[in-house]
C-alpha positions in Angstrom: 225.6 30.9 79.3 223.5 28.4 81.2 220.7 28.7 78.6 223.3 28.0 75.8 224.7 25.0 77.6 221.2 23.7 78.3 220.4 24.1 74.6 223.4 22.1 73.6 222.5 19.3 76.0 218.9 19.2 74.7 220.2 19.1 71.1 222.6 16.3 71.9 219.8 14.3 73.6 217.6 14.9 70.6 220.2 13.7 68.2 221.0 10.7 70.3 217.3 9.7 70.5 217.0 10.3 66.7 219.5 7.6 66.1 217.2 5.1 67.7 214.5 6.2 65.3 216.8 6.8 62.3 214.9 6.1 59.1 212.4 4.0 61.0 214.9 1.2 61.2 215.2 -0.9 64.3 218.5 -2.4 63.1 221.5 -1.9 65.4 225.0 -1.5 63.7 227.3 -4.5 64.2 230.3 -4.1 66.6 232.7 -4.3 63.6 230.6 -1.8 61.4 231.9 1.6 60.2 229.2 3.2 62.4 230.6 1.6 65.6 234.3 2.0 64.5 233.9 5.6 63.8 232.1 6.3 67.0 234.8 4.6 69.0 237.8 6.0 67.2 236.5 9.6 66.9 235.7 9.6 70.6 239.4 8.9 71.3 240.5 11.4 68.7 238.3 14.1 70.1 239.4 13.5 73.6 243.0 14.5 72.7 241.8 17.7 71.0 240.0 18.6 74.3 243.1 17.8 76.2 245.3 20.0 74.0 242.9 22.8 74.2 242.8 22.8 78.0 246.6 22.7 78.0 247.0 25.8 75.9 244.4 27.7 77.8 246.7 27.4 80.8 249.8 28.3 78.8 248.8 31.7 77.2 246.8 34.8 78.0 246.1 35.5 74.4 242.3 35.9 74.2 242.0 34.8 70.5 243.8 31.5 71.1 242.0 30.9 74.4 238.6 31.5 72.7 239.5 29.1 69.9 240.7 26.5 72.4 237.5 26.9 74.4 235.3 26.4 71.3 237.3 23.4 70.2 237.1 21.8 73.6 233.3 22.4 74.0 232.4 21.3 70.5 234.5 18.1 70.6 233.5 17.2 74.1 229.8 17.5 73.1 230.3 15.4 70.0 232.3 12.8 71.9 229.4 12.5 74.3 227.1 11.9 71.4 229.4 9.2 69.9 229.7 7.3 73.2 226.0 7.7 73.8 225.2 6.0 70.6 227.5 3.1 71.4 225.5 2.8 74.7 222.2 3.0 72.8 223.4 0.2 70.5 224.6 -1.9 73.3 228.1 -2.0 71.8 231.5 -1.9 73.5 233.4 1.4 73.6 236.7 -0.4 73.0 237.7 -3.0 70.4 240.4 -5.6 70.1 240.9 -4.5 66.5 243.5 -1.8 65.7 242.2 1.8 65.3 241.0 2.7 61.8 240.2 -1.0 61.0 236.7 0.1 59.9 238.3 2.3 57.2 240.6 -0.5 56.1 243.6 1.3 57.6 244.1 -0.9 60.7 247.6 -1.8 59.6 248.6 1.9 59.2 247.8 3.1 62.7 251.1 2.4 64.4 250.3 4.0 67.7 253.9 5.2 67.9 254.5 7.4 70.9 250.8 7.5 71.6 249.7 8.7 68.2 246.9 6.1 67.6 245.3 7.7 64.5 246.0 10.2 61.7 246.6 13.7 63.0 247.0 12.7 66.6 249.8 14.3 68.6 252.5 12.1 70.1 253.1 11.9 73.8 256.3 13.8 73.3 254.5 16.6 71.5 251.9 16.8 74.3 254.8 17.0 76.8 256.4 19.8 74.7 253.1 21.8 74.6 252.9 21.5 78.3 256.4 23.0 78.6 255.8 26.1 76.4 254.2 29.4 77.2 253.0 32.5 75.4 253.5 32.8 71.7 255.5 29.5 71.5 252.6 27.6 73.1 250.1 29.4 70.8 252.0 28.5 67.6 252.6 24.9 68.6 249.0 24.4 69.6 247.8 25.9 66.3 250.1 23.6 64.4 249.2 20.5 66.4 245.5 21.3 66.1 245.7 21.9 62.3 247.3 18.4 61.9 244.6 17.0 64.3 241.8 18.5 62.3 243.2 17.2 59.0 243.3 13.7 60.5 239.8 14.1 61.9 238.4 15.3 58.5 239.9 12.2 56.9 238.1 10.0 59.4 234.8 11.9 59.2 234.8 11.7 55.4 235.3 7.9 55.9 232.1 7.8 58.0 230.2 9.9 55.4 231.2 7.4 52.8 230.8 4.1 54.9 228.4 4.7 57.8 224.8 3.6 57.5 223.1 5.5 60.3 221.8 8.7 58.8 222.2 11.0 61.9 225.8 9.8 62.4 226.6 10.6 58.8 225.1 14.0 59.3 227.3 14.6 62.4 230.4 13.4 60.4 229.6 15.8 57.6 229.2 18.6 60.1 232.6 17.7 61.5 234.2 18.0 58.1 232.7 21.4 57.4 233.4 22.8 60.9 237.0 21.6 61.0 237.8 22.8 57.5 236.6 26.2 58.6 238.8 26.1 61.7 241.8 25.1 59.7 241.4 28.2 57.6 241.0 30.3 60.8 244.2 28.7 62.3 246.2 29.3 59.2 245.5 33.0 59.5 246.3 33.0 63.2 249.6 31.3 62.5 250.5 33.8 59.8 249.8 36.6 62.3 252.4 35.0 64.6 255.0 34.6 61.8 254.4 30.9 61.5 252.7 28.4 59.2 251.2 24.9 59.4 253.7 22.0 59.6 252.3 20.3 56.6 
C-alpha cells in the first residue's frame, strides 16, 4: 500500500514538473486562460466528488460501493493536487472573480443554485440527503449523484481537451474523460443490481 501511494506521489510530481517543461515552452498560461480556468474549476468539482465518496463510505457496509468510493476519492484527490500544483507553478490565483465555467463560455449558465456551482455538481440539499441515508438507499443515491457528477466532469474535461494549450494538462483531461466514462458504465451496472437506474 505504502509503495503504491509513493508511486502515485512520484508520478504526480513528475507530471507537475513536466508542465514546466511542456513542449520546451517557457510561456505561462494567463489567469483567464482555459488552462487556468479548467484547473481552478475542476479542482472544486473534484473536491465535491471526494466529499461524497467519504460520506457514502460511512453510510454503507457494501464492499463494492465502498471500493468504488475509495477509488473515486483517491483518484480525484490526486488529480486535484496536480491541478492546484500547476496553478502554484504558474503563479496564478486558485480563485477567480469570474463565474465558474467562464473559460468554456458558460459563465452565465452556472447559477450556483443551492451550492451546485458547475454541471453535474450535487446541491447542498442533495449532500444533506446523502448524509441522512444508509444502506441500499445511500448506495443508490450516491451512484446516481456520482453518475451525474461524472457526466458534468466529462463535459468540462472535453472542454479542456479542446481549449487548453498545455500538453500535459490536455493529457490529464483526456484521461479524466476515459476514466469517468468507464466508471459511469460500472455504476450503471451497480444501479441495475440494486433495482435502480441513473437519474438522467
